[in-house]
N, C-alpha and C positions, 0 to 999 in steps of 0.2 A: 160747593155748600157758597152759599154767603154768610152764614151765620146761622145760630145753633136756638131753639125754641127753650126757651129758660123761663120760669115758673115769676110771678113778680117777688123780686126783694126788697123786702123790708116791709115793716107795722105800720099801723096806722093811716091818715089819713091828712087832707087838709081842713076839714074838720077839726082836729084836733086844738088844744091852746098849744100858743108857741110856749118852749122853753126857755128859760132865761138863760142868758148869754154864760156860759160857764168859768168858772174861774181861772180853772185850765187850759182855755185860752187864750188867757191877756198875754201871753210870754207871746201868740204867734201877732195878736194884734201889736204889740209893741215892735216887735222883730221888725213891719213891717211900715214901719216909720222911722227905722234907724237901717234897715239890708240898703244896703250898693247893689250893681249889678255884678261887678267884680266879686261880690262874696257870693255868688252862685252861677259866674260862667266869665272867659275870658272876651266871649263876644257882644258887642253890643251897639246898635241898630248903627246906619251911616248917618251921620249929621248931616246929610242932604237930601233926608227925608224919603231916598228913593223906595227904602223896605215897604212890603205893603203889612196893614194894620191887623194881627188876630187877635184871640185873646182863648185863655179857658179857664176854668172852674176849678180852684182846688177846695173840693167840698169835707168841711167837715162837720163828720155825727159824731153821737153818741150808740154803743153798742142794745140792739132791741132788748129790754127787758133790765140793763142796768142800773141798779139800785145805787146812784153814786149823789155825793152832796154837790151840788151846785158849787157851793163856793171850796171845795177842796182842788189845791190848784194840783194838786197830782194825780186826778182821778182820770187823767188822762191813759194811765197805765192800762185803768181796771174797764175804761168803756170806750174810749174815743178811738175812732174811725177814720177813715178815706176813701173818698168816693172813685173809683178806678174805674175805666172800661179798657175793655180785651180788643181790637180791632179785629175786624174779619176775616178772617187767614186768605179770603183769595183777592184783597184789593194788590194795590198794583203797587202802591206806593207806603212801606210800611208794616205790611202783610202783620197779625196776629198781635203788635206792640200793643205794650199797656200801655195810657194815657190818661190825662185829665179830658174831660167834654169841653170842646172848643173848635175853633176853626174863624175863618174870617171874617171880617167885620161886615157888614155890610151897608149901604151911603146912609148917611148921616147916625151912624150907632156911635154909642160911648160900647168900652170895653165890659161893663159889670154889663150892659145890657145882650151883647152879644156871647158874654158867654152863658148866662142866663139862657136866650134863646138856644144856644148847641145842648145845652144840657139836659132843653126841653126835647129838640128835637130827637136827640140819641137817647134817651134814654127815658124819657117823660116824665121827666122831672119840673114839679109844678110850682113856678116861682117865685109864686106868695108866700113858699116853706120856708124859703132861704133869706136870710139876712147877712147879706156883704160888709163886711166888715174891716176890707182892705186889699191892696194890694202890691204884688212884688214889681222891683224894677221889670224894665222892659227889656228885655232878653231879644236876641237875634239869632236866627237860623240861617245862618250863610249859604246852604243847599238851595232852600227853597226862597229866600229871601223873605222872611216872615219876619215882621218887630211882634212878638207876643207876650203880654202879659196876664200874665197870673193873675186870675180875681179870687178872690179869699170870702168862703161864705158858711156862716153857721148853718145847719139844719135846724132849724129853730121848731120849725111843725115835721114832726115824724112822717113819712111819706113813703107811698110805695113807688118803687121802679121797675120799668120794664124794659127789653130791648125794644124802642120805637123803631128804629133806625138797621135791617136785620143785614143791607148791605155795607154798613159801615163798623157795626157794634156784632162783635161773637160771642160777648159773655161781660156782665156785670159783676166789679169786685167793691167791697165792704172791706178796706182793709184794715183791723185793725192794728194801730200804733204800737201796741209791745210788740206784736206780731213784727214789726218793720226796724224796729230798734232791737231785738233777740237776735245776738251774733250768729246763732245760729241758723238763721233766715241770711243772713249776708253773705254777700259772693260777690269775687272780680270776675267782670262778665269780660269775657273775650270771644270777638269778632274773626274772622277768616280775616278781614283787612289790615290784621294789627292792630285792631282798637282796643283798648282795656279799659273799662271804666265802673264804678260800682254798681252794685244790681244787687236787689232781692227776691228771694222763692217767696212769692203769695198764693194763695187759694187755699181750698181747702187741703187738698196735698202737698200745696205751698210746690207743686211742680210748672206754675206759671212763674215766666221770667222778668221782671220790671227793671228796666236798661236806659241807657239810653240820654232822651232830653227829659223823660219826666221822671227816671231814674235818678240824674242830678239832681233835680229841684230839690224833691226828694232827701236826697242822703246830705246835700249843702244844707239846706233848713234845720233837719234835725242837727246836723254838727251848730249851726249857727246856735239852734237855742239852747244844747247843751246835753239835748236827750239821748243824740246817740251815744251806745256803748260801745267800748272795743272789740273790734272782729276781726278772725284772721285774715288779712288779707289775700295769702296764700294759696287759700279755698276759692277754685276757680271754677265757674258756669259757660259750657255755649249754650249759643241759641241751636232752637229747632227748625228742621229743615222747612217746615212752613214759615217764618223768618226771616228766610235767605232766600224766597222765591220769588222775589220782586223781580220785573224784568231788566234787564241789563244796564237799559239805558238811567232806569229810578237807581241802582244800584252807583253806576258813574257816579249820577249827580251827590248822590248824599255821603260820601267817602269820611265819612262819618262822623262823628256828629254834633251836634248842636253844643250838649254840656261834657267837656271831658273834665276827667279829675286824673292828676297825679298821683300814681298810690306806691 
């Protein structure tokens, strides 16, 4: 199975009026000006420029129907959400892993252009609905030698998304920020290789595991913002079989992972 049929996710369309940049996102914008790579990971791209450039889109939006004051700095608890994708379960590399839309830069492309293009290709996101407001430091993924720049966007015009690339995307998740910081949904993820790192249980039934590179970025950003709540790191979660089904060569390369955390 290369993916699942999914209903269109989200209300509205590109003809709707843009929403003002909300006060609750100001701390995130400010963080982009202060964060260093060391705040997110111990891995930085090689100085010789040999790493392949890539970009991902961290898209923040507001829950459909949320009635909040855009000037309220605490409105993220009621309305804020983050767009995530669940990779197709039969991919050879990191099957089923939850991630941000993203990929390699095309020739002549900047990181913002690449992040928006990849989101359009994967989930049908209209780039015109997004206000890019910053980027996080470039991060290095040693197994694949990618230098990845997380691009931050505000979903200024509420718009629908869908699975546009079934070969890449199994499902789309709009994860509420309130659930990401809820200690009930935090876990230490344990991989058979011995890797241990921060994770989250997401989805309608909270049975989808967010971990690894993307989970590390989310966890470290929430910590940096002071939004994270204390949670029990002794509560562990394993990984489903479909996430462990990558071929042996991929598993040897991936040793895992990109962003690690000492818990």
